C-alpha positions in Angstrom: 0.0 0.0 0.0 2.8 2.4 0.8 4.3 1.8 -2.7 1.1 2.9 -4.2 1.0 6.0 -2.1 4.6 6.8 -3.0 3.8 6.4 -6.7 0.7 8.7 -6.5 2.7 11.3 -4.4 5.6 11.3 -6.8 3.3 11.9 -9.8 1.1 14.5 -8.0 3.8 16.5 -6.3 5.3 18.1 -9.4 1.9 19.0 -10.8 0.9 20.7 -7.5 4.2 22.6 -7.3 4.1 23.9 -10.8 0.7 25.6 -10.4 1.8 27.8 -7.5 1.9 31.5 -8.0 5.0 33.3 -6.9 4.1 36.5 -5.0 6.6 39.3 -4.5 6.1 42.1 -1.9 6.9 45.6 -2.9 9.2 46.9 -0.2 10.4 50.5 0.0 13.3 51.4 2.2 13.2 55.2 2.1 11.1 57.3 4.4 7.6 58.4 3.7 7.0 61.4 1.5 4.7 63.1 3.9 4.5 62.8 7.7 1.3 61.3 9.1 -0.5 63.9 11.2 -2.1 63.5 14.5 -5.7 63.8 13.0 -5.0 61.1 10.5 -3.6 58.8 13.1 -6.6 59.4 15.4 -9.1 58.8 12.6 -7.2 55.6 11.6 -7.1 54.2 15.2 -10.8 55.1 15.7 -12.0 53.4 12.6 -9.9 50.2 13.3 -11.3 50.1 16.8 -14.9 50.5 15.7 -14.4 47.8 12.9 -12.9 45.3 15.4 -14.7 46.0 18.6 -18.1 47.2 17.2 -19.5 43.8 16.2 -18.3 42.2 19.5 -19.9 45.1 21.4 -23.2 44.7 19.5 -23.3 41.0 20.3 -22.6 41.5 24.0 -25.2 44.3 24.2 -27.9 42.1 22.7 -26.9 38.8 24.4 -30.2 38.4 26.2 -32.1 38.7 22.9 -30.0 35.9 21.4 -30.7 33.7 24.4 -34.4 33.8 23.9 -36.0 30.9 22.1 -39.0 31.9 20.0 
């Protein structure tokens, strides 16, 4: 049985490897063109916080409604 698995694996492995897509990240090593201001930073942190904590807060605020069986 292991011989059969080896044969299948040896034939399938090159086919699986050849179809992979090579991704390259664009990295820049120089400083940013413009400095990020305090207002932009505050807006960014606020939006991320609402996006992450908002749904969890909604569920916790309505937990009793979810417990009811209708």
